[in-house]
C-alpha positions in Angstrom: -109.9 -59.3 -22.0 -107.5 -58.8 -24.7 -103.9 -58.8 -23.3 -101.1 -56.7 -24.6 -98.6 -58.0 -26.3 -95.4 -58.5 -24.2 -92.4 -58.0 -25.2 -89.6 -59.5 -24.3 -86.3 -57.4 -22.7 -83.1 -58.2 -23.2 -80.7 -58.1 -21.0 -76.6 -58.7 -22.0 -75.4 -59.4 -25.0 -76.2 -61.8 -27.6 -73.7 -64.2 -29.2 -73.5 -61.8 -32.3 -72.1 -59.5 -30.0 -69.6 -62.1 -28.2 -68.2 -63.1 -31.6 -67.3 -59.8 -32.2 -66.2 -59.0 -29.4 -64.0 -62.0 -29.6 -63.2 -61.1 -33.6 -61.3 -57.2 -32.3 -59.8 -58.5 -29.8 -58.0 -60.9 -32.0 -56.8 -58.9 -34.7 -55.8 -56.9 -31.9 -53.8 -60.0 -30.0 -52.7 -60.4 -34.4 -51.8 -56.8 -35.0 -49.4 -56.6 -31.4 -47.6 -59.4 -32.4 -47.2 -58.9 -36.0 -45.7 -55.2 -34.7 -43.5 -56.3 -32.1 -43.1 -59.8 -32.8 -39.8 -59.0 -34.2 -38.1 -57.3 -32.0 -39.2 -59.7 -28.0 -37.8 -61.9 -30.4 -35.0 -59.6 -31.0 -34.2 -59.8 -27.2 -35.2 -63.1 -25.9 -32.8 -64.1 -28.6 -30.5 -62.1 -26.9 -30.9 -63.1 -23.3 -31.3 -66.5 -24.0 -27.1 -66.1 -25.3 -26.4 -64.2 -22.4 -27.7 -67.3 -19.8 -26.2 -69.7 -22.6 -22.7 -67.1 -22.2 -23.6 -66.8 -18.6 -23.4 -70.9 -18.3 -20.0 -71.5 -19.8 -18.5 -69.1 -18.2 -17.9 -66.6 -20.9 -18.5 -62.9 -20.6 -21.1 -60.8 -22.0 
């Protein structure tokens, strides 16, 4: 009796799909850092200066 060849069903994501997903996420993260980086740095510097001035008893 001859058997039909059984084809495996691919369930879930393959390594290539995971690699593409990681590359897209990394690209989005780099774009966000380039876009928002200067503003965030400016905001943290401002907050740090206010905390330092407050700790030294000075005004803002």
